[in-house]
C-alpha positions as CSV (number, residue, x, y, z in Angstrom):
1,M,-99.4,-100.5,110.4
2,N,-101.0,-102.1,107.3
3,V,-101.3,-105.9,107.1
4,L,-101.8,-108.1,104.0
5,I,-102.7,-111.7,103.7
6,A,-101.8,-112.8,100.2
7,D,-101.8,-116.5,99.2
8,N,-101.7,-118.6,96.1
9,K,-104.4,-120.8,97.5
10,Q,-107.8,-119.5,96.7
11,A,-109.2,-121.3,99.7
12,V,-107.0,-119.2,102.0
13,V,-108.1,-116.0,100.3
14,T,-111.8,-116.9,100.4
15,A,-111.6,-118.0,104.1
16,A,-109.9,-114.6,105.0
17,Q,-112.5,-112.6,103.0
18,E,-115.3,-114.4,104.7
19,C,-114.0,-112.9,108.0
20,D,-114.5,-109.3,106.6
21,P,-111.2,-108.1,108.1
22,S,-110.0,-104.5,108.5
23,F,-106.9,-105.3,106.5
24,E,-106.1,-106.4,102.9
25,I,-106.6,-109.8,101.4
26,E,-105.2,-110.6,98.0
27,F,-104.5,-113.6,95.8
28,G,-100.8,-114.1,95.1
29,N,-97.4,-113.9,96.8
30,P,-97.0,-111.2,99.5
31,L,-93.6,-110.4,97.9
32,A,-95.4,-109.1,94.8
33,F,-96.8,-106.2,96.9
34,D,-95.2,-103.1,98.3
35,I,-94.4,-104.6,101.7
36,D,-91.5,-103.8,104.0
37,A,-91.6,-107.0,106.0
38,V,-92.8,-110.5,105.3
39,V,-93.8,-113.4,107.6
40,S,-92.0,-116.8,107.5
41,P,-94.3,-119.5,108.7
42,A,-91.2,-121.2,110.0
43,N,-90.3,-124.2,112.1
44,T,-88.5,-124.2,115.4
45,K,-85.1,-124.9,113.9
46,G,-85.2,-122.2,111.1
47,I,-85.0,-124.8,108.3
48,M,-86.3,-123.1,105.2
49,N,-86.5,-125.9,102.6
50,G,-90.2,-126.4,102.2
51,G,-93.4,-124.5,101.5
52,Y,-93.4,-120.7,101.6
53,D,-90.1,-120.7,103.5
54,A,-88.4,-122.2,100.4
55,V,-89.9,-119.3,98.3
56,L,-88.4,-116.8,100.9
57,R,-85.0,-118.5,100.8
58,R,-85.0,-118.3,97.0
59,Y,-86.0,-114.6,97.1
60,F,-83.6,-113.4,99.8
61,G,-80.8,-116.0,99.2
62,V,-79.6,-118.8,101.3
63,T,-77.9,-116.3,103.7
64,I,-81.4,-115.5,105.2
65,E,-81.7,-119.1,106.3
66,I,-78.3,-119.0,107.8
67,R,-79.2,-115.8,109.8
68,V,-82.4,-117.3,111.0
69,R,-80.8,-120.6,112.1
70,Q,-78.0,-118.8,113.9
71,Y,-80.4,-116.6,115.8
72,I,-82.7,-119.5,116.7
73,E,-79.7,-121.5,117.8
74,K,-78.7,-118.7,120.3
75,F,-82.2,-117.7,121.2
76,P,-84.7,-120.7,120.7
77,I,-88.3,-119.8,120.0
78,S,-91.4,-121.9,120.3
79,V,-94.3,-122.4,118.0
80,G,-96.4,-119.3,118.1
81,E,-93.6,-116.9,119.1
82,A,-92.1,-114.4,116.6
83,I,-88.7,-112.8,116.0
84,S,-87.6,-110.3,113.4
85,V,-84.5,-110.7,111.3
86,M,-83.0,-108.1,109.0
87,T,-82.9,-109.4,105.4
88,G,-80.4,-107.0,103.9
89,H,-82.9,-106.5,101.1
90,E,-83.6,-103.0,99.7
91,K,-87.4,-103.2,99.8
92,V,-88.4,-106.0,102.2
93,K,-86.2,-105.1,105.2
94,F,-87.4,-107.6,107.8
95,L,-88.3,-111.3,107.9
96,I,-90.7,-112.0,110.7
97,V,-90.1,-115.6,111.7
98,T,-92.9,-117.3,113.5
99,P,-92.8,-121.1,113.8
100,T,-96.0,-122.8,113.0
101,V,-94.4,-126.2,113.3
102,S,-92.1,-127.8,115.9
103,V,-89.3,-130.0,114.6
104,N,-87.9,-130.8,118.1
105,N,-89.9,-133.8,119.2
106,D,-93.6,-133.1,118.8
107,G,-94.0,-133.0,115.0
108,L,-96.6,-130.7,113.5
109,S,-98.3,-128.0,115.5
110,G,-101.7,-129.7,115.0
111,H,-104.0,-127.0,116.3
112,Q,-105.6,-123.9,114.7
113,S,-104.8,-121.8,117.7
114,V,-101.2,-121.8,116.4
115,S,-102.4,-119.6,113.6
116,Y,-103.8,-117.1,116.1
117,S,-100.6,-117.0,118.1
118,C,-98.3,-116.8,115.1
119,A,-100.4,-114.0,113.5
120,Y,-100.6,-112.0,116.7
121,S,-96.9,-112.4,117.5
122,S,-95.9,-111.5,114.0
123,V,-97.9,-108.2,114.0
124,I,-96.5,-107.3,117.4
125,S,-92.9,-108.1,116.4
126,A,-93.2,-106.1,113.1
127,H,-94.7,-103.2,115.0
128,K,-91.7,-103.1,117.4
129,R,-89.4,-102.9,114.3
130,G,-91.4,-99.9,112.9
131,V,-92.8,-101.9,110.0
132,S,-95.4,-100.0,108.0
133,Y,-96.7,-102.8,105.7
134,L,-96.5,-106.5,106.8
135,G,-97.3,-109.3,104.3
136,M,-98.0,-112.9,105.1
137,T,-99.5,-116.1,103.7
138,G,-102.0,-118.4,105.4
139,L,-100.2,-119.5,108.6
140,G,-100.1,-123.3,109.2
141,T,-102.2,-123.9,106.0
142,G,-99.4,-125.5,104.0
143,V,-96.7,-127.7,105.4
144,G,-98.3,-127.0,108.9
145,G,-101.2,-129.2,107.7
146,L,-104.0,-127.3,109.5
147,S,-107.6,-126.9,108.3
148,V,-107.5,-123.9,106.0
149,R,-110.8,-122.4,107.0
150,E,-110.4,-122.8,110.7
151,A,-106.7,-121.7,110.7
152,V,-107.3,-118.6,108.6
153,R,-110.2,-117.6,110.9
154,E,-107.8,-117.8,113.9
155,Q,-105.1,-116.0,111.9
156,V,-107.5,-113.1,111.1
157,R,-108.6,-112.9,114.7
158,G,-104.9,-112.8,115.8
159,I,-104.1,-110.0,113.4
160,E,-107.2,-108.0,114.4
161,D,-106.4,-108.4,118.1
162,A,-102.8,-107.3,117.6
163,L,-103.8,-104.3,115.5
164,S,-106.3,-103.3,118.1
165,E,-103.6,-103.5,120.8
166,I,-101.0,-101.4,119.0
167,S,-103.4,-98.7,118.0
């Protein structure tokens, strides 16, 4: 499986490049690339009204949020876990939902290790769905409020560990 971190924040791109990963790093929106799955740096309720989730909701339509929220209502997931939801989109077939933020009662995730867990879980979830090219932004670096450099280093480590495990 190929993995891409693409982000509109140069700080995310630079931090990822400093790690010298085995996967692609680009400036921009992951949806601009030839991916077949994209990661939603979600929250534990599936509310997609802010940050990159709002971009995803505009791209796929509001029905993607409805699908995500219905799934999470039946099968709750915690920060750092990941699920895959079919998008119905011709090109980007799966949305990998991995909460970086809890909205239950503990507010923001608050720790860079969340970026590791979310990245690792996303790659494993995508692999189980047969995804060939997974795109994601910096996890926890926007609405999640984590330190960009530290969070991205953890994210890269999580991706590398997952890729190593599935190969």
